[in-house]
N, C-alpha and C positions, 0 to 999 in steps of 0.2 A: 456382810452388808455391802462391802466394797465390790465384791464379786457380782452381787445382784445388780448394783447400780451400773457396773460396767456392761453387764448383759443387756440392761434396758437401753443404755446409750448406743450400743452396737446394733440392737434391734431397730431402734428409731432411725439410726443412720442408714441402715440397709433399706428400711421402708421408704425413707426420703429419696434415696438413690433410685429405688424402683419406680417411684412416682415421677421423678424427673426424667428417667429413661423412657417411661411410658408417654409422657407429654412430648418429648423430643421425637419419638417414633411416630406419634400421631400427626404432629405438625409437618412432618416430612412424608406423610402417607398420601397416596393418590386421592383418598376420600377427602382429606382436609384441603389439599391443593385445588381440587375440582370445586369444592364448596366455595372457595374464595376467588374463583376466576370465571366460571360460566355465567353467573349473574352477579356482577361485581358489586352492585348496590344491595340487592335483596338477599343474596346468599341462601336461597331456598331450593337449590338444586345440587345434589351430590350423588355419590354412588350409594346403592343399596348396602345395608349393613353386611349382608351375606352375598357375595358375588365372587366369581373366580377371575383373577387377573390373568389375562392372556399375555399382555406385554404392556409396559409403561416406561416410556423414555422421557426423562425430564432434564431440561437444561436450566440449572440454577442461575446462570448469569443473566439470561433474558426472560426466564419464566415460561418459555415455550415448552410444550409437552405433546406427546402422542400416546394415547392409551386405548386399549381394547379390553373389554370385560364381558364375560359370559354371565347373563342374568336370567332370572326366572321369567316366565310369561307374565305372572302377576306384577313383578317389578317393572317389566317392559311397559306395560300399559299405565302403571302409576307414573312413571317418568314421562311418558307421552302426555298424560293429563297435566302434569306440572308445566311442561313446555307449552302446551296449548293455553293454559291459564296465563303464563308469563307473556305469551304472544298477544293475548287480548289486553293485558295490562299495559304492555308496551305501546299498542295501537292507541289506547285511550290517552296515554301520556303524550304521545306524538301529536295527536289531534289537538290536545289542550295547548301544547307548545306552539303549534302553527297558528291557532286562533290568537294567542297572546302576542306573538311576534307580528302578526298582521295589524293588530291594534297598537303595537309598540308599547305594550304594558308588561314586558317579560320580567320586570323587577318584581311583579306581584305573583309570579308563579310559585306554587307550593313546592317545597323541597322534594316531596315524593313524586311530583310530576317532572321536575327538572332533572332530578337524580334517579332516573329509572333506566335499567338495562334495556338496550335495544334487542329484541328477540324476533327473528324473522323466519317464517315457514317457507322453506325452499322447495317443498313439494307442490306448491301452487304458484300461480302468477296472475296478474291482473291484465285482462284484455278488454279494452273499452271500459265498461262499468261492471264487468263480470269477473269473478275470481274463479279460475279454472285450474284443473290439475295440469302440472307441467308434463310435457311429453318428452321422450327421448333421454331421460335420465339414465345414465349407465353407472350403476352403483360402484362397480369396481374401479371407476375412474374419478371418483369423488376425491380420494386421497392419493398422494404420490406413493404411499407405502402399500405394497402388494398384499401384505398380511392383514390389512385393516378390514376390507369388505370383500366377501366372496362374490364371484360372478353370478351365482344363482340367487343372490339375496333378494328378499322381499322387503322393500323399504317400508317401515312403519312410520318413522319420523325422520325428518331431515331439516335441521335448523342451523342458523348461525346466530351468535349473540356477541354483543360487545358493549362496554360501558358507554353510556351517552357522554359525549365530550364537547364542551364549548370552552374555548380558551378563557381562563380566569373566572369562569362562572360555575361549572360543575365541580363536584368533589373530585372526580377523576381528572388528573392532569398529567399522568405519567405516560406520555406518548412517544412514539418514535417518528420524528419528523411531522408531528401534528396528526398522527394516525393512531387510533387506539388498537390494541390487540383484539383479534377475533377468535371465537371458539366455534368450530364446526362440529356439530353433533349428529350422529346417525344412530337410530335404533332399528335393527333389522332381524328378520327371521330367516334361517337357511332351510335347505331342503329336508333336513333332519328334524325340523321344528325346534331348533335351538335358537335362543335369543341372545343378541349381543348389543352392547352399547359401545360406540366408538366416539372418541373425542380428540380433536386436534386443536391446540391453541397455538396461535402464531402471531408474530408481529410483522410477518411477510418479509423478514430479512433473508429467509432461506426458501421461500415458496410463494408463488403468485396467487394462490387460491385454486379452488376446484375448477375442473373443466366446465366452461360455460359461464364462469364468473358469478357475481352476486347480483 
């Protein structure tokens, strides 16, 4: 009886240790880190469940990271759709905020409007009243790391995101000198029809941003 009880306790302890180890591995994984940084408030963007990590460099001290992952064509377009939806959501929130601040009734703003990640499509720009495709983007110069984007890349998506920040107002307050961290996201296809997701999160302490600015 004692032997059986001891076996049960050892099995339970081993199972608990396995669960704790699994949780620790997950919260330190690129998938979890990206989920909690790309769209700080909404958390509805992360890595596909099945993708190949090319490289992931993470700085635990400041939360900055640089990652590249090979993904399927299907996942590439799914992620692109998520970014597009987030971009539309961010635009609606921004417009609502501007109207409220003009009328000086920002106290009445809904939480989901005030606390919405900023998501900007860098493949386009506004000229006059028209939104047009940006010219002269050199994919290989977006990031300082040479291994991130190939010279022959066909850019499918190019966005930056950051948590909306207003001092003492928004949920996000963890800034560096009043500046929130940014995530620069690229989805591209190379000449061999392989798809990649590249993400760089930075507080700009070690990088000034991509060529051409924001």
